[in-house]
C-alpha positions as CSV (number, residue, x, y, z in Angstrom):
1,M,-33.1,12.2,-15.2
2,E,-33.5,8.4,-15.4
3,K,-30.6,6.7,-17.0
4,M,-29.1,3.2,-17.7
5,L,-25.6,3.1,-16.3
6,V,-22.9,0.6,-17.2
7,V,-19.4,0.8,-15.7
8,I,-16.8,-1.7,-17.1
9,F,-14.0,-3.0,-14.9
10,N,-11.0,-5.3,-15.6
11,N,-11.6,-7.5,-12.6
12,G,-14.2,-8.5,-10.0
13,T,-12.5,-6.8,-7.0
14,K,-12.7,-3.4,-8.7
15,A,-16.3,-4.1,-9.8
16,Y,-17.4,-4.8,-6.3
17,E,-15.6,-1.6,-5.1
18,G,-17.5,0.3,-7.9
19,S,-20.8,-1.2,-6.7
20,H,-20.0,-0.1,-3.1
21,A,-19.1,3.4,-4.3
22,L,-22.4,3.7,-6.2
23,L,-24.2,2.8,-2.9
24,E,-22.3,5.5,-1.1
25,L,-23.3,8.0,-3.8
26,D,-26.9,6.9,-3.4
27,E,-26.7,7.3,0.4
28,E,-25.2,10.8,0.2
29,G,-27.9,11.8,-2.4
30,S,-25.7,12.3,-5.5
31,I,-27.8,9.7,-7.4
32,A,-30.8,7.5,-6.7
33,I,-30.3,3.7,-7.5
34,H,-33.5,1.9,-8.6
35,A,-31.8,-1.4,-9.4
36,E,-28.2,-2.6,-9.6
37,A,-26.1,-5.7,-10.4
38,V,-22.6,-6.8,-10.9
39,I,-22.0,-9.0,-13.9
40,Q,-19.1,-10.9,-15.6
41,K,-18.7,-11.6,-19.3
42,N,-17.6,-15.2,-19.8
43,N,-15.3,-16.6,-22.5
44,D,-18.2,-18.1,-24.4
45,G,-20.0,-14.7,-24.6
46,T,-22.6,-15.5,-21.9
47,V,-23.0,-13.4,-18.8
48,N,-23.0,-14.3,-15.1
49,I,-24.8,-12.2,-12.5
50,K,-22.3,-12.1,-9.6
51,K,-24.3,-9.7,-7.4
52,A,-27.9,-8.5,-7.5
53,D,-29.2,-6.6,-4.4
54,D,-33.0,-6.9,-3.9
55,S,-33.1,-4.1,-1.4
56,F,-33.6,-1.5,-4.1
57,P,-37.1,-0.3,-5.2
58,L,-37.3,-2.6,-8.2
59,G,-36.2,-5.7,-6.2
60,T,-36.0,-8.5,-8.6
61,L,-34.4,-7.9,-12.0
62,S,-36.9,-10.0,-13.8
63,G,-38.9,-8.1,-16.4
64,T,-37.2,-4.8,-15.7
65,A,-35.0,-2.6,-18.0
66,I,-31.8,-3.6,-16.2
67,G,-32.7,-7.3,-16.4
68,S,-33.4,-7.1,-20.1
69,L,-30.2,-5.2,-20.7
70,I,-28.2,-7.9,-18.9
71,G,-30.0,-10.6,-20.9
72,L,-29.0,-8.8,-24.2
73,L,-25.3,-8.5,-23.1
74,G,-25.3,-12.3,-22.6
75,G,-27.2,-13.1,-25.8
76,P,-26.5,-15.7,-28.4
77,V,-23.1,-17.2,-27.9
78,G,-20.4,-15.7,-30.0
79,L,-22.7,-13.3,-31.8
80,G,-22.3,-9.6,-32.0
81,V,-25.3,-7.2,-31.7
82,G,-25.8,-7.2,-35.5
83,A,-25.9,-10.9,-35.7
84,A,-28.2,-11.2,-32.7
85,V,-30.7,-9.0,-34.4
86,G,-31.1,-11.5,-37.2
87,A,-30.8,-14.6,-35.0
88,T,-33.0,-13.9,-32.0
89,A,-36.7,-13.5,-32.3
90,G,-36.9,-11.8,-28.9
91,F,-34.1,-9.4,-29.5
92,F,-36.1,-6.3,-30.3
93,G,-38.6,-7.0,-27.5
94,D,-35.8,-7.2,-25.0
95,L,-34.1,-4.1,-26.5
96,Y,-37.3,-2.1,-26.1
97,V,-37.9,-3.2,-22.5
98,A,-34.3,-2.3,-21.7
99,D,-35.1,1.3,-22.7
100,V,-31.9,1.7,-24.7
101,D,-31.1,1.9,-28.4
102,A,-28.9,-0.5,-30.4
103,D,-26.0,2.0,-30.5
104,F,-25.7,2.1,-26.7
105,L,-25.9,-1.7,-26.6
106,S,-23.2,-2.0,-29.2
107,E,-21.0,0.4,-27.3
108,V,-21.4,-1.6,-24.1
109,A,-20.9,-5.0,-25.8
110,A,-17.7,-3.7,-27.4
111,S,-16.3,-2.7,-24.0
112,L,-17.5,-5.7,-22.0
113,T,-15.2,-8.2,-23.5
114,P,-14.7,-11.8,-22.1
115,G,-13.2,-11.8,-18.6
116,K,-14.3,-8.3,-17.8
117,F,-16.9,-7.2,-15.2
118,A,-19.5,-4.5,-15.1
119,V,-21.7,-2.7,-12.7
120,V,-25.1,-2.2,-14.3
121,A,-27.6,0.2,-12.7
122,D,-30.9,1.9,-13.3
123,V,-30.5,5.3,-11.7
124,S,-31.8,8.8,-11.4
125,E,-28.9,11.2,-11.9
126,E,-28.7,15.0,-12.3
127,W,-24.9,15.5,-12.5
128,I,-22.5,13.0,-14.1
129,T,-19.4,14.3,-12.2
130,P,-20.0,12.4,-8.9
131,V,-20.3,9.0,-10.6
132,D,-17.6,9.6,-13.2
133,T,-15.1,10.8,-10.6
134,R,-15.6,7.8,-8.3
135,M,-15.7,5.2,-11.0
136,E,-12.7,6.5,-13.0
137,A,-10.6,6.6,-9.7
138,L,-11.3,2.8,-9.6
139,G,-10.3,2.3,-13.2
140,G,-13.9,2.0,-14.4
141,V,-15.1,3.0,-17.9
142,V,-18.5,4.7,-17.5
143,L,-21.2,4.3,-20.2
144,R,-24.6,5.8,-19.8
145,T,-27.8,6.7,-21.7
146,P,-31.1,8.3,-20.8
147,K,-33.9,5.8,-20.6
148,Q,-35.8,6.1,-23.8
149,Y,-39.1,4.2,-23.3
150,F,-39.3,2.8,-26.8
151,E,-41.5,-0.2,-25.9
152,D,-44.9,1.5,-25.6
153,Q,-44.6,3.3,-29.0
154,R,-43.6,0.0,-30.6
155,R,-46.6,-1.8,-29.2
156,A,-48.9,1.0,-30.2
157,K,-47.8,0.7,-33.8
158,E,-48.0,-3.1,-33.8
159,I,-51.6,-3.0,-32.4
160,A,-52.7,-0.3,-34.9
161,A,-51.1,-2.1,-37.8
162,M,-52.9,-5.4,-36.9
163,K,-56.2,-3.7,-36.5
164,A,-55.8,-2.0,-39.9
165,E,-54.9,-5.3,-41.6
166,I,-58.0,-7.0,-40.0
167,N,-60.3,-4.2,-41.2
168,A,-58.8,-4.5,-44.7
169,M,-59.4,-8.2,-44.9
170,K,-63.0,-7.7,-43.6
171,A,-63.6,-5.3,-46.5
172,E,-62.0,-7.9,-48.8
173,I,-64.1,-10.8,-47.6
174,A,-67.3,-8.9,-48.3
175,E,-66.4,-8.8,-52.0
176,A,-64.7,-12.2,-52.2
177,R,-66.1,-15.2,-54.0
178,A,-67.5,-18.0,-51.8
179,E,-64.6,-20.3,-52.3
180,H,-62.2,-17.6,-51.0
181,K,-64.2,-16.5,-48.0
182,A,-63.1,-19.3,-45.7
183,R,-59.4,-18.8,-46.5
184,I,-59.7,-15.0,-45.8
185,Q,-61.7,-15.7,-42.6
186,A,-59.1,-18.1,-41.3
187,R,-56.5,-15.3,-41.8
188,I,-58.7,-12.9,-39.9
189,D,-59.2,-15.3,-37.0
190,N,-55.4,-15.9,-36.8
191,L,-54.7,-12.1,-36.8
192,N,-57.4,-11.6,-34.1
193,R,-55.7,-14.1,-31.9
194,K,-52.3,-12.4,-32.4
195,L,-53.9,-9.0,-31.8
196,Q,-55.4,-10.1,-28.5
197,E,-52.0,-11.4,-27.5
198,K,-50.4,-8.0,-28.2
199,V,-53.2,-6.2,-26.4
200,D,-52.7,-8.5,-23.3
201,Q,-49.0,-8.0,-23.4
202,A,-49.5,-4.2,-23.6
203,K,-51.8,-4.3,-20.6
204,K,-49.4,-6.4,-18.6
205,R,-46.4,-4.2,-19.4
206,A,-48.5,-1.0,-18.6
207,E,-49.3,-2.5,-15.2
208,H,-45.7,-3.5,-14.7
209,L,-44.5,0.0,-15.6
210,K,-47.1,1.6,-13.3
211,N,-45.9,-0.6,-10.4
212,E,-42.3,0.1,-11.2
213,T,-42.9,3.8,-11.2
214,E,-44.7,3.7,-7.9
215,A,-41.9,1.6,-6.3
216,K,-39.4,4.2,-7.3
217,V,-41.5,7.1,-6.1
218,Q,-42.2,5.4,-2.7
219,A,-38.5,4.7,-2.2
220,L,-37.6,8.4,-2.9
221,Q,-40.4,9.7,-0.7
222,K,-39.0,7.6,2.2
223,K,-35.6,9.2,1.6
224,A,-37.2,12.7,1.5
225,A,-38.9,12.2,4.8
226,T,-35.6,12.2,6.7
227,A,-33.6,14.5,4.3
228,R,-32.4,18.0,5.0
229,A,-34.2,20.8,3.1
230,E,-31.7,21.1,0.2
231,R,-31.6,17.3,-0.3
232,K,-35.4,17.0,0.0
233,A,-35.9,19.5,-2.8
234,A,-33.6,17.5,-5.1
235,I,-35.5,14.3,-4.2
236,N,-38.8,15.9,-4.9
237,K,-37.5,17.0,-8.3
238,Q,-36.6,13.4,-9.1
239,I,-40.0,12.2,-8.0
240,T,-41.7,14.8,-10.3
241,E,-39.5,13.8,-13.3
242,I,-40.2,10.1,-12.8
243,R,-44.0,10.7,-12.6
244,T,-43.9,13.0,-15.6
245,Q,-42.0,10.5,-17.7
246,Y,-44.5,7.8,-16.8
247,E,-47.5,10.1,-17.7
248,E,-45.8,11.2,-21.0
249,T,-45.1,7.5,-21.9
250,V,-48.8,6.5,-21.3
251,A,-50.1,9.6,-23.2
252,E,-47.7,8.9,-26.1
253,F,-48.9,5.3,-26.3
254,R,-52.5,6.4,-26.5
255,T,-51.7,9.1,-29.0
256,D,-49.8,6.7,-31.3
257,V,-52.6,4.2,-31.3
258,A,-55.2,6.8,-32.1
259,A,-53.0,8.4,-34.9
260,D,-52.2,5.1,-36.5
261,L,-55.8,3.9,-36.4
262,R,-56.9,7.2,-38.0
263,K,-54.3,6.7,-40.7
264,A,-55.5,3.2,-41.4
265,A,-59.1,4.3,-41.5
266,N,-58.3,7.0,-44.0
267,A,-56.4,4.5,-46.2
268,L,-59.4,2.1,-46.2
269,E,-61.7,5.0,-47.0
270,Q,-59.6,6.0,-50.0
271,K,-59.5,2.3,-51.1
272,A,-63.3,2.1,-50.9
273,K,-63.7,5.3,-53.0
274,K,-61.4,4.0,-55.7
275,A,-63.4,0.7,-55.8
276,S,-66.7,2.5,-56.2
């Protein structure tokens, strides 16, 4: 199962030891690391990335779930998660890309107090005992959550809602007086621009997710090629789960768009019947 893993340490020495221990667990096959970094929480609430290894499948942290999570943990200076929701326009976008919910983020933020360090990792993990045993022996506090893939559902609902609003205004403009038509058309044009931006963002993220999935799969296939039979079977299981999750996410996105558009069409139809 794909998970976001955060291990909190009191100092940098233990955090680096924790990072090394995770690498050993990856090498022995207890987990598969897709991306990993060591971070430090500063006194002003910001976060420094102390170590980011580009040898993992995802390479750069930019645009990935782990990168977004780190960005959220070093969000607006001095603000808690609740305040950040209201203060930061991009908060929910980053939260969705991070594939975690606000409860998990709050739990991590509460534990990662100024001066502490954390190992943050995007992993595939079947059993929690190997990680928990190694991290707790080093004094680490382990926090984890399954990756939840909120972003595609959110985009689906936004796109469908915008299309519904545009259709509603088109119906309105047909009945509006001449002096009101220009104002309504201006709103339609503005919404169309925003809709295109959302569609472009969705396409870009879909391509990114596809590439991310393939990078993970290829890295695991490389490991499987030299693994013993028992380990190879476990790796192949991880590959199947990653591909299945990707396919389900794409299918859910398409289903949500279709369902929301049908709902919007029905509402417009009912509105038209009442008007007639």
